[in-house]
C-alpha positions as CSV (number, residue, x, y, z in Angstrom):
1,M,0.2,0.2,0.4
2,I,3.1,2.0,0.8
3,L,4.9,1.0,-1.6
4,P,4.4,-0.8,-5.0
5,T,3.9,-4.6,-4.4
6,K,2.3,-7.1,-7.5
7,H,-0.9,-6.4,-6.2
8,I,-0.7,-2.3,-6.5
9,R,1.0,-0.8,-9.3
10,A,3.6,2.0,-9.1
11,D,1.9,4.8,-9.9
12,R,-0.5,4.1,-7.4
13,A,1.5,3.5,-4.2
14,L,0.9,6.3,-1.0
15,L,4.5,7.4,-1.9
16,S,4.6,7.5,-5.5
17,V,0.7,9.4,-5.1
18,G,2.4,11.8,-2.7
19,A,5.9,12.3,-4.5
20,E,3.0,14.0,-7.4
21,L,1.2,15.7,-4.5
22,L,4.3,17.1,-3.4
23,G,4.7,18.2,-6.7
24,L,1.8,19.9,-7.3
25,L,1.8,21.9,-3.9
26,R,4.1,24.8,-5.5
27,H,2.6,27.4,-3.0
28,P,0.0,26.5,-0.1
29,M,-3.9,26.1,-1.1
30,T,-6.9,23.9,0.1
31,V,-7.4,20.4,0.2
32,S,-10.3,20.9,-2.2
33,R,-7.9,22.8,-4.6
34,L,-5.1,20.1,-4.2
35,W,-7.7,17.3,-5.0
36,D,-8.7,19.4,-7.8
37,R,-5.6,20.1,-9.7
38,F,-4.8,16.5,-8.8
39,R,-7.1,15.0,-11.1
40,E,-6.9,17.5,-13.2
41,R,-3.4,15.9,-13.8
42,R,-4.6,12.2,-13.4
43,G,-6.9,13.3,-16.4
44,N,-4.2,14.4,-18.9
45,L,-2.0,11.7,-18.1
46,S,-2.4,8.2,-20.3
47,G,-2.4,5.0,-19.0
48,V,-1.9,5.9,-14.7
49,A,-4.3,4.4,-12.5
50,P,-7.1,6.1,-10.9
51,V,-7.1,7.4,-7.5
52,T,-10.4,7.9,-5.2
53,Y,-10.9,10.6,-2.9
54,D,-10.3,8.4,0.1
55,W,-6.8,7.1,-1.5
56,F,-6.0,10.5,-2.0
57,V,-6.9,11.8,2.2
58,L,-4.8,8.1,3.1
59,T,-1.5,9.7,1.0
60,L,-2.1,13.3,2.6
61,D,-2.5,11.3,6.0
62,L,1.3,9.6,4.9
63,L,2.9,13.2,4.6
64,F,1.5,15.0,7.5
65,I,3.1,11.5,9.7
66,M,6.2,11.9,7.4
67,G,6.0,15.8,8.2
68,A,6.3,16.4,4.7
69,V,3.5,18.6,4.8
70,G,1.3,21.1,7.0
71,L,-1.9,22.2,7.3
72,E,-2.2,26.1,9.0
73,D,-4.8,28.5,8.3
74,G,-7.1,25.9,6.7
75,L,-3.9,25.6,4.0
76,L,-2.0,22.5,3.4
77,R,2.0,23.8,3.0
78,K,5.2,22.2,2.2
79,A,7.1,21.6,5.4
80,K,10.7,23.4,5.2
81,P,13.6,21.4,4.5
């Protein structure tokens, strides 16, 4: 689930989806705006597995636990290096 396995494609593993989300999170934004941008990006790519909102939230949870993102004033922000 976190890493790709023979049952979970690499483009659907939480770490892969998390990397995509961090790439889209160039500036602070709401969770709903990030979800919209993520769906738009995934819709433009061919051959990638679809990601549900539940999977998106699990990915955000993982990024938060890892300290890669934080929530401040209702906006998601990348953690400072």
